[in-house]
C-alpha angles and dihedrals in degrees: 000000000000101000111132097007131122126231112218099151139007092254090062083080121070116222088254091056093044090053090049092050093050093047090054091049086052090052093049090049089052099047108011093164089065089063098048099107105027093107097040107147090019123119128208120198118208110205107186115173092177134035122285136160111177101030095048098042092043091056091047091048089048095054094043091049088053089056095255134121132248135211134161144097133283101212138024091244090067095053137064087263081086087063091049100263113162123241088242093056093044093054093047091054092044089051088066090063108027139052098213137011138210114201132190115183132170090225118081112239095021092118091050089050086054095045087051093053100050140039088221111105109257120199116205105229093182132318114204113289092329117082141355106175100171089052086054091048086052091050092050095050092047093050094046092046096047101035097029094232146054097217143057101044144102119243124194118208110199135187126011101020093158104061099019105114091188088061094050093051093043093052091052093048099046095045087074093064124082123264099002112156121190131209111196111205117188147116115270092256093055104047120138115277120268095245090059093046096045104028100040112023102025094037094052097038092244112170111239141145132198122223140165105215119065095198092060094066103026092109092059100056130103091178128024112201108194122196133187123238100247115224092197090061093061127089091192119057092198092061088052095052092045093054107030096095097043097110122032123164117217143161093268094056089047091060087084097049129102116267090236097045116122126220117215131184125175084215156228095111128192111185105319093104112042114232087239087073094062093081091051110109089226092060105103105159099110090047084053091058090055093047085056092064090049096049092047087053090056093044090052093050092048095049093047094043099232126144139195 
């Protein structure tokens, strides 16, 4: 169903398509050797106009583990964008060499422009503070794998909810499942954007509340999704310095949490999760990074229309 399509935001996928994708990822996890050559002869272009570690390397690892090849660039400075080339011209050129592309760009909407300029599948690997659909797929696979379901739980989203594209995408995706309740934990300055609050939560009658103190709601949560306060999203460095330590998860705060709660984080972290938490069995953010590779393997297969 997905062959030849692009993925720009999570809502591009129906629930049926999402389930198929996650089922394929589960199959890959179960027997990865069976998928080692399914993309032999295919080329993935990773077009990263801003820095990335996990997303770029997990895309590359995903394609290599499927037997395909990878090419691309890791910053705008190392591409013709530095000379003023447009996104549309870049993608048209890349389509001459590759079969599929993953693009990260600081400008919102750039991957959409790319997708509209080529017949090659384009995957949005993050556009500004807007969307990050493959991180959302990673989050969904992680939650489903560890909790056994994608419905009937309370998820707390903590930290930078204003600029955090992972948060925006995850709220949109989870809002389509039954009996999901959100607890939105952030400073006043970093609350979720109005369009998410009104167009996703209020419009769809999703239960949610907004609070400022993590410890006050810890015992309610089945999933705690931590985010960092991103320095690169601030125009005013003084605001960043004032807010960056607002929300730090440590062992003391976790004393109030459920024994089966899971802690997720899209990474990289700075200091919002104390390293003492890493040894807690509820800490699942490094498992989450590995799930990201498997779900990207499944996505590449689906968009290219290849099978085992």
